[in-house]
C-alpha beads as a LAMMPS data file, in Angstrom:
LAMMPS data file: protein, C-alpha beads

90 atoms
89 bonds

1 atom types
1 bond types

-500.0 500.0 xlo xhi
-500.0 500.0 ylo yhi
-500.0 500.0 zlo zhi

Masses

1 110.0

Atoms # bond

1 1 1 442.276 462.524 -392.017
2 1 1 445.200 460.153 -392.974
3 1 1 445.714 458.759 -396.463
4 1 1 446.889 455.277 -396.634
5 1 1 446.881 453.379 -399.898
6 1 1 447.385 449.575 -400.444
7 1 1 450.268 450.056 -402.720
8 1 1 452.105 451.772 -399.890
9 1 1 451.642 448.695 -397.631
10 1 1 452.772 446.155 -400.164
11 1 1 456.399 445.327 -400.231
12 1 1 458.286 446.831 -403.163
13 1 1 460.647 445.038 -405.483
14 1 1 463.877 446.352 -404.238
15 1 1 463.200 445.361 -400.623
16 1 1 463.850 441.726 -401.188
17 1 1 467.533 442.695 -402.070
18 1 1 468.020 444.997 -398.920
19 1 1 470.651 444.212 -396.328
20 1 1 468.331 445.519 -393.553
21 1 1 466.236 442.171 -393.907
22 1 1 469.073 440.400 -392.270
23 1 1 469.175 442.443 -389.114
24 1 1 467.043 443.506 -386.262
25 1 1 464.826 446.461 -387.536
26 1 1 465.027 448.224 -384.203
27 1 1 468.520 449.448 -385.355
28 1 1 466.847 451.727 -388.084
29 1 1 464.836 453.379 -385.348
30 1 1 467.121 454.579 -382.598
31 1 1 465.834 456.301 -379.491
32 1 1 465.942 460.091 -379.601
33 1 1 469.593 460.846 -379.327
34 1 1 470.559 457.512 -379.700
35 1 1 473.176 456.235 -382.141
36 1 1 472.480 455.323 -385.753
37 1 1 475.775 454.188 -386.625
38 1 1 474.550 450.465 -386.778
39 1 1 471.951 451.208 -389.118
40 1 1 474.067 453.446 -391.573
41 1 1 476.761 450.611 -391.517
42 1 1 474.184 448.205 -392.904
43 1 1 472.921 450.894 -395.316
44 1 1 476.512 451.778 -396.507
45 1 1 477.008 448.294 -397.868
46 1 1 473.474 447.958 -399.296
47 1 1 472.941 447.321 -402.964
48 1 1 469.449 448.937 -403.001
49 1 1 470.287 451.906 -400.885
50 1 1 469.396 454.606 -403.449
51 1 1 466.122 452.755 -403.953
52 1 1 465.508 452.873 -400.303
53 1 1 466.277 456.642 -400.028
54 1 1 463.911 457.355 -403.040
55 1 1 461.174 455.316 -401.420
56 1 1 461.491 457.272 -398.240
57 1 1 461.718 460.561 -399.876
58 1 1 458.673 459.971 -402.162
59 1 1 456.599 458.660 -399.141
60 1 1 457.712 461.153 -396.809
61 1 1 459.034 458.776 -394.262
62 1 1 459.431 460.798 -390.993
63 1 1 460.851 458.206 -388.729
64 1 1 463.885 455.934 -388.911
65 1 1 466.969 455.414 -391.190
66 1 1 466.244 454.874 -394.786
67 1 1 468.753 454.669 -397.334
68 1 1 471.439 455.728 -394.720
69 1 1 469.790 459.004 -394.090
70 1 1 467.969 460.341 -390.915
71 1 1 464.701 462.086 -390.996
72 1 1 466.608 465.409 -390.846
73 1 1 468.682 464.717 -393.843
74 1 1 465.804 463.649 -395.820
75 1 1 463.969 466.854 -394.931
76 1 1 466.985 468.717 -396.131
77 1 1 467.107 466.719 -399.384
78 1 1 463.391 467.297 -400.237
79 1 1 463.880 471.016 -399.511
80 1 1 466.918 471.137 -401.919
81 1 1 464.991 469.387 -404.580
82 1 1 462.084 471.644 -404.384
83 1 1 464.408 474.518 -404.660
84 1 1 465.960 473.162 -407.698
85 1 1 462.707 472.328 -409.136
86 1 1 461.504 475.954 -408.580
87 1 1 464.728 477.509 -410.140
88 1 1 464.373 475.173 -413.186
89 1 1 460.770 476.348 -413.749
90 1 1 461.991 480.151 -413.528

Bonds

1 1 1 2
2 1 2 3
3 1 3 4
4 1 4 5
5 1 5 6
6 1 6 7
7 1 7 8
8 1 8 9
9 1 9 10
10 1 10 11
11 1 11 12
12 1 12 13
13 1 13 14
14 1 14 15
15 1 15 16
16 1 16 17
17 1 17 18
18 1 18 19
19 1 19 20
20 1 20 21
21 1 21 22
22 1 22 23
23 1 23 24
24 1 24 25
25 1 25 26
26 1 26 27
27 1 27 28
28 1 28 29
29 1 29 30
30 1 30 31
31 1 31 32
32 1 32 33
33 1 33 34
34 1 34 35
35 1 35 36
36 1 36 37
37 1 37 38
38 1 38 39
39 1 39 40
40 1 40 41
41 1 41 42
42 1 42 43
43 1 43 44
44 1 44 45
45 1 45 46
46 1 46 47
47 1 47 48
48 1 48 49
49 1 49 50
50 1 50 51
51 1 51 52
52 1 52 53
53 1 53 54
54 1 54 55
55 1 55 56
56 1 56 57
57 1 57 58
58 1 58 59
59 1 59 60
60 1 60 61
61 1 61 62
62 1 62 63
63 1 63 64
64 1 64 65
65 1 65 66
66 1 66 67
67 1 67 68
68 1 68 69
69 1 69 70
70 1 70 71
71 1 71 72
72 1 72 73
73 1 73 74
74 1 74 75
75 1 75 76
76 1 76 77
77 1 77 78
78 1 78 79
79 1 79 80
80 1 80 81
81 1 81 82
82 1 82 83
83 1 83 84
84 1 84 85
85 1 85 86
86 1 86 87
87 1 87 88
88 1 88 89
89 1 89 90
């Protein structure tokens, strides 16, 4: 069973200031093995990059480039944060 809430489907405030709204969204979803350089170049100069990354991490976005990171990079960040949280609780 998949959980989808209305809140997730609504645009979030930071999105209106994102540079990605100015380019073809397909560059953020390269084919497997394809280059993500174009998407990362857009993200690199984006004022809301950190907000975008946090959104992707909080919503467990599995596909595409978000906040200048790939799916693999976001998995690594989530794992590291979980480890830090465990260490802090110990």
